[in-house]
C-alpha positions in Angstrom: 111.5 92.0 84.7 110.4 90.4 81.5 106.8 89.4 80.9 107.2 85.9 82.3 108.5 87.1 85.6 106.4 86.4 88.7 107.9 87.4 89.5 100.7 87.2 93.2 88.4 101.7 101.8 84.1 105.7 103.2 85.3 107.1 106.4 87.0 110.3 107.6 90.8 110.2 107.2 92.9 108.4 109.8 96.3 109.9 109.6 99.5 108.1 110.6 100.3 107.9 114.3 103.7 109.0 113.1 103.0 112.3 111.3 103.7 112.4 107.5 104.5 115.7 105.9 101.5 117.3 104.2 99.0 115.2 106.1 97.4 116.2 109.4 96.9 113.9 112.3 93.3 112.9 113.0 91.4 110.6 115.3 90.9 106.9 114.5 87.7 106.7 112.4 86.9 103.1 113.4 83.3 102.2 113.5 81.3 99.0 113.5 81.7 96.8 110.4 79.8 98.6 107.6 81.3 96.7 104.7 78.7 95.1 102.4 80.0 91.7 101.5 78.8 89.8 98.5 79.8 87.2 95.9 83.1 87.6 94.1 82.9 87.9 90.3 86.6 87.0 89.8 87.6 83.4 89.1 89.1 81.2 90.3 87.7 81.6 93.7 86.2 79.8 96.7 82.5 79.7 97.4 83.4 81.1 100.9 85.3 84.1 99.5 83.3 87.3 99.7 84.1 90.6 98.0 83.3 94.3 98.5 84.5 97.8 97.6 85.4 100.8 99.8 85.9 104.4 98.8 89.1 106.2 99.8 90.5 109.6 98.9 92.7 109.7 95.9 94.7 112.4 97.8 94.7 112.0 101.5 95.6 115.7 101.9 92.1 116.3 100.5 90.0 113.7 102.2 86.7 115.2 100.9 88.0 115.4 97.3 88.0 112.8 94.6 87.4 109.3 95.8 88.5 106.0 94.3 87.2 102.5 94.9 89.4 99.8 96.5 88.3 96.2 96.0 88.6 93.9 99.0 87.9 90.2 99.8 87.3 88.1 102.9 87.8 84.5 103.8 86.0 84.5 107.1 87.0 82.3 110.0 84.7 79.3 110.5 85.3 79.4 114.2 83.9 82.7 115.5 84.7 81.7 119.1 88.4 81.4 118.2 88.6 84.4 115.9 90.9 87.1 117.3 90.8 89.6 114.4 91.7 90.3 110.8 94.8 89.3 108.9 95.4 91.6 106.0 97.4 89.9 103.2 99.5 91.0 100.2 101.3 88.7 97.8 103.8 91.2 96.5 104.4 93.1 93.3 103.8 96.0 93.1 101.2 95.5 90.4 99.8 92.2 91.4 96.1 91.6 92.3 95.5 90.3 95.8 91.7 89.6 95.8 92.3 85.9 95.5 95.3 85.7 97.8 93.3 84.5 100.9 92.1 81.5 98.9 95.6 80.8 97.6 97.0 80.9 101.1 94.3 78.6 102.4 94.9 76.2 99.6 98.7 76.2 100.0 98.9 74.9 103.6 98.1 77.9 105.8 97.6 76.1 109.1 94.0 75.5 110.3 94.7 77.3 113.6 95.6 80.5 111.6 92.5 80.2 109.4 90.4 79.8 112.6 92.1 82.8 114.3 91.5 85.3 111.6 89.3 86.6 108.8 91.8 86.6 105.9 91.5 89.9 104.0 92.7 90.4 100.5 92.7 93.5 98.3 93.7 94.9 95.0 96.1 97.8 95.9 95.2 101.2 94.4 96.1 101.3 90.7 95.8 97.5 90.3 93.1 95.2 89.0 89.7 96.3 90.3 91.0 99.2 92.3 91.1 102.2 90.0 93.5 100.5 87.6 96.2 102.7 86.0 97.6 102.4 82.5 100.6 103.6 80.6 99.1 102.6 77.3 102.0 100.2 76.7 102.2 98.7 73.3 102.5 94.9 72.8 106.1 95.5 71.9 106.8 97.6 75.1 105.1 94.9 77.1 107.2 92.2 75.5 110.3 94.2 76.6 109.2 93.7 80.2 110.6 95.3 83.4 114.3 94.5 82.9 116.3 96.6 80.5 118.2 94.8 77.8 121.5 93.5 79.0 124.0 96.3 78.7 127.6 95.3 77.9 128.7 98.8 77.2 127.9 102.4 78.0 126.5 102.8 74.5 124.0 100.0 75.3 122.7 102.1 78.3 122.5 105.2 76.2 120.6 103.4 73.5 118.0 102.1 76.0 117.5 105.6 77.5 115.2 106.6 74.6 112.9 103.6 75.2 112.8 104.4 79.0 112.0 108.0 78.4 109.2 107.1 76.0 107.5 104.9 78.6 107.8 107.5 81.3 106.2 110.1 79.0 103.4 107.7 78.2 102.7 107.1 81.9 102.7 110.9 82.5 100.2 111.6 79.7 98.0 108.5 80.0 94.2 108.7 80.9 95.1 107.8 84.5 98.0 110.2 84.8 96.2 112.1 87.6 96.8 109.1 89.8 100.6 109.2 89.3 101.5 111.3 92.4 99.1 109.3 94.6 99.8 105.7 93.6 102.4 105.1 96.3 103.2 102.6 99.1 102.4 105.3 101.7 98.9 105.8 100.3 98.3 102.1 100.0 99.2 101.8 103.7 96.6 104.5 104.4 94.1 102.5 102.4 95.0 99.5 104.6 94.1 101.5 107.6 90.8 102.5 106.0 90.0 98.8 105.5 90.8 98.1 109.2 88.5 101.0 110.3 85.7 100.0 108.0 85.8 96.5 109.3 85.4 97.8 112.8 88.8 96.5 114.0 90.9 98.4 116.6 94.0 96.8 115.1 95.1 94.7 112.2 97.5 91.8 111.8 99.3 91.5 108.5 101.0 88.9 106.3 102.9 90.3 103.3 105.5 88.8 101.0 108.1 90.3 98.7 107.0 93.9 97.9 104.3 93.2 100.5 107.0 93.1 103.1 107.8 96.8 102.4 104.1 97.7 102.4 103.8 96.0 105.8 106.9 97.8 107.1 105.5 101.2 105.9 102.1 100.4 107.5 103.5 99.6 110.9 105.8 102.6 110.7 102.9 104.9 109.9 100.4 103.2 112.2 102.4 101.5 115.0 99.6 101.5 117.6 97.1 100.0 115.1 99.4 97.2 114.2 98.8 93.8 115.9 101.0 91.0 114.7 103.0 91.9 111.6 104.7 89.2 109.5 107.0 90.2 106.7 108.1 87.5 104.3 111.0 87.7 101.8 112.0 91.2 102.7 113.0 94.2 100.7 115.4 96.6 102.3 114.2 99.7 104.2 114.1 101.8 101.0 111.6 99.5 99.3 111.7 98.9 95.6 114.2 101.6 95.0 117.3 101.7 92.7 119.3 99.8 95.3 116.7 97.0 95.4 116.6 96.8 91.6 120.4 96.5 91.4 120.3 93.9 94.2 118.3 91.5 91.9 121.7 90.7 90.3 123.1 89.7 93.6 120.1 87.6 94.3 120.6 85.7 91.1 124.2 85.0 92.0 123.1 83.9 95.5 120.5 81.5 94.2 122.0 80.1 91.0 124.3 77.5 92.6 121.2 75.6 93.7 120.1 75.2 90.1 123.6 74.4 89.0 123.8 71.6 91.5 120.3 70.3 90.4 121.2 70.3 86.7 124.6 68.6 87.4 122.8 65.9 89.3 120.6 65.3 86.3 122.9 64.7 83.4 119.9 63.7 81.2 119.4 67.4 80.5 122.9 67.6 78.9 123.8 70.8 80.7 126.9 69.6 82.4 127.9 67.1 85.0 129.4 69.6 87.5 128.1 72.9 88.8 131.0 74.7 87.0 129.9 73.2 83.7 126.3 74.2 84.2 127.5 77.8 85.0 129.6 77.9 81.9 126.5 76.7 79.9 124.6 79.7 81.2 127.1 82.2 79.8 127.4 80.1 76.6 123.6 80.2 76.0 123.3 83.9 76.8 126.1 84.8 74.4 124.7 82.6 71.6 121.2 84.0 72.0 122.4 87.5 72.0 124.1 86.8 68.7 121.2 84.9 67.2 117.8 84.6 69.0 116.1 81.2 69.0 112.3 80.8 69.1 112.0 84.5 70.1 114.5 84.1 73.0 117.3 86.7 73.0 120.0 86.9 75.7 118.0 89.2 77.9 114.8 87.1 77.8 116.9 84.0 78.6 118.5 85.7 81.6 115.2 87.0 82.8 113.3 83.7 82.6 116.2 81.9 84.2 116.0 84.4 87.1 112.2 84.1 87.4 112.3 80.3 87.6 114.9 80.4 90.3 112.1 81.6 92.6 111.0 78.0 93.3 112.6 74.6 93.5 109.5 73.3 91.7 110.5 75.2 88.6 114.0 73.7 88.2 113.0 70.8 85.9 111.1 73.3 83.7 114.1 75.6 83.7 116.4 72.7 82.7 114.1 71.7 79.9 114.1 75.3 78.6 117.9 75.4 78.6 118.0 72.0 76.9 115.6 73.1 74.2 117.5 76.3 73.5 120.8 74.5 73.5 119.6 72.1 70.8 117.6 74.6 68.7 114.2 73.2 69.7 111.1 75.1 70.8 111.3 75.6 74.6 108.3 74.9 76.8 105.6 77.7 76.5 105.5 80.4 79.2 102.0 80.9 80.7 100.7 84.4 79.9 100.1 86.8 82.7 96.6 88.3 82.9 96.4 92.0 82.2 100.2 92.4 82.0 99.8 96.1 80.9 98.2 97.0 84.1 100.8 95.1 86.1 103.6 96.9 84.4 101.9 100.3 84.6 101.1 99.9 88.3 104.6 98.7 89.0 106.1 101.8 87.3 103.7 104.1 89.2 104.7 102.7 92.6 108.4 102.1 92.3 109.1 105.4 90.4 106.8 107.4 92.7 108.0 106.0 96.0 111.6 107.3 95.7 113.8 109.3 93.4 116.0 107.4 91.0 119.2 108.6 89.4 118.3 111.1 86.7 121.2 111.0 84.3 122.3 108.4 81.8 125.8 108.7 83.0 124.8 107.4 86.5 123.4 104.2 85.1 126.4 103.7 82.9 128.5 103.9 86.0 126.2 101.4 87.8 126.4 99.0 84.9 130.2 99.3 84.9 130.3 98.3 88.5 127.6 95.5 88.6 128.2 93.8 85.2 131.7 92.4 86.2 130.6 91.9 89.9 127.3 90.1 89.1 127.7 89.0 85.4 124.6 86.9 85.2 122.1 89.8 85.6 124.1 92.9 86.5 124.0 94.4 83.0 120.2 94.5 83.1 119.4 95.2 86.8 121.7 98.2 86.9 120.7 99.7 83.6 118.3 102.5 82.9 114.5 102.4 83.1 111.4 104.7 83.1 112.0 105.9 86.7 115.0 107.9 85.4 112.6 110.2 83.6 109.6 110.2 86.0 107.8 113.4 86.7 109.4 115.5 89.5 106.2 116.0 91.5 106.2 114.1 94.8 103.4 114.5 97.3 105.7 113.5 100.2 109.1 112.0 100.9 109.5 108.2 101.4 108.5 106.8 104.7 111.6 106.2 106.9 111.5 102.8 108.5 112.7 102.9 112.1 112.6 101.4 115.6 109.8 103.5 117.1 106.8 101.4 118.0 105.8 98.1 119.7 107.9 95.0 119.3 105.4 93.2 117.1 107.2 92.5 113.8 108.4 89.0 112.7 110.5 88.8 109.5 111.0 85.5 107.8 113.6 85.0 105.0 115.3 82.4 102.9 119.0 82.7 102.8 119.2 82.3 99.0 116.3 84.4 97.8 116.8 85.8 94.2 114.1 88.4 94.3 114.7 89.9 97.8 118.2 88.8 98.8 119.2 88.3 102.4 121.4 91.3 102.3 118.4 93.6 101.9 116.4 91.8 104.6 119.3 92.3 107.0 119.2 96.0 106.3 115.5 96.1 107.1 116.1 94.1 110.3 118.7 96.7 111.4 116.3 99.5 110.7 113.6 98.0 112.8 115.9 97.4 115.8 114.1 95.9 118.7 110.7 96.2 117.0 111.6 93.0 114.9 112.9 89.5 115.1 114.1 87.7 112.0 113.9 84.0 111.2 116.2 82.8 108.4 115.8 79.5 106.6 118.8 77.7 105.0 116.9 77.4 101.8 116.7 78.9 98.3 113.8 80.5 96.6 111.3 83.4 97.0 108.7 83.0 99.7 108.8 81.1 103.0 105.4 81.0 104.6 103.3 78.9 104.2 104.6 77.7 100.9 108.2 76.7 101.8 109.3 73.3 103.2 111.2 74.5 106.2 109.1 73.5 109.2 111.3 75.4 111.7 110.5 78.7 109.9 106.9 77.9 109.3 106.3 76.9 112.9 107.8 80.1 114.1 105.4 82.2 112.0 102.4 80.1 113.0 103.3 80.4 116.7 103.5 84.2 116.4 100.2 84.6 114.5 98.2 82.3 116.7 99.7 82.7 120.1 101.8 85.9 119.9 105.0 83.9 120.6 107.9 85.5 119.0 111.5 84.2 119.2 113.4 86.0 122.0 116.2 86.6 119.5 116.8 86.1 115.8 116.5 82.5 114.8 118.4 80.6 112.1 116.6 77.5 110.8 118.9 74.8 109.4 118.1 73.0 106.1 115.9 70.0 106.6 115.9 66.6 105.0 114.5 66.8 101.5 115.2 70.5 101.1 
C-alpha cells in the first residue's frame, strides 16, 4: 500500500505443542514473573503504561545462539482481585509498532470489565520499532512508491514494474539487517509471544489481535493450543495469512466497501461528486484516468486509488475522502496526509514478514496473468493488488514451511468481522472460519470498515466479544449482527 495507508522475550525455548519442522519440542519454561518493568520512553503514552525488554533467540533452532531484544509494555489491571490473566494485543501490520496499543484500546472504549480482568500487554514484533528493527535501506523515492504496485493496465506495465520490485528485494537481502530475513516470520513472532507469556509467569495467555494480528493469533493458537486461553481475532485474514491471495483480495475488499462511500457522497451533494451512487462511482474512474494522464499536486492515479482504499477503512474518514476528491476534481490542493513515523522500517518489516511467511509466484508471466484476471473483475484496485512486488524476487531460503491453521485444539477462538471490510474481506474470514472448524465461532456485523472491537459501533458484536473475554461466554453457533440505528 502507499505511504498513507494505515493501513497500528530470557528463557529456555518453549516449542510448539504442535511440532514445527526443524524445531524440537521442549517443556514449558514458565517461571514467576521476572520482567523488570519501568517507565516507557515512547510518547504518547499513559502514566500507567510500563515498558520492558526480553531477550529471545533470533533462530529458535539455536536457542543458545544470537539473541535479540523484544520490547513489551503493560497496562496493569487496577483490580487485582478481579484479574484473571494477561491479554496480549496486536494492532495489525505487519510492520506496525504495538507498544502503545494497550493505551489506544483503553482510550477507545475497551470496557472497564475487560480492563479489570486483564493486564493488557503490548509489544513491538521482531523487526519492528524497538524490537531489533530491520531495514531495506529504501530511498525516499522507493518509500513514496509505497506497498501497492503502480496500477497495471497491460502486461507491459507489469514487466516494467518487475525491475523496481527486484531492486527492493535485493536491497532487503543485502541490507545491514539481512541476517534477520529468514527469521522475521509470523511463526517466530508467535514463539516470541510464548516467551512473553512464560516470562510473565502465566500458564496461558489470552489474545486480542486485529487485521494481520488475526493471523498472528491464529498461528499462535495453532502452535500453542494448550497455552491459549481466550483468543479473539478481529478483521480476519484467510488461513494463508498475508500471502499472494490476501494481497489480491484487497481489490475485492475495495469493491465490497466502496458502495458505502458512494452512498455517503451521493447523500452530500455539496461535494459535487454526484447525486447518485452510480455517478459517484463514475467519478472515481474519471478521476483515476485524469490523474494517470496528468498528476495533480503529486497525486497520480495509483496514489489516488490507494488513498481512497485507505480511507474506506473507517466511516469517520468519509468526509475527508470526499474533500480530497473534490479538491482533485477542481485542481485544488487536497487536504494533507499525516506522515507515518518511521515509514522505512514499516515497509521493510512488512516485506520481511509477508515475503518470508510464504512463497509468492516467481515469474513475471504469473503476475501478468493475475492482472489480466483481476483488473476487469475488480477494476478499482485489481491492476495494483494483483501486480508484481518484491516478494517475487525474495531469497529462496526458508527456515520452515508456513503454519497450517487447522481444527486441532480447544474450542476457544472467537472471530469478529465486518461484512464490508476493505482490508480483510469477509471472504477471507470465512475461509479461516472453515479452517478452524469447531475451534472457532464467528460474529459478523452488518457494517463496513476495518476493525470491529472495541472501535466499531455495533453493540451486538462488541457485547459478544466482551462476554467472551470476561465470562468465557461464546456463542453456541456463528452469530450475525444486524446493522444498528446510526450505522
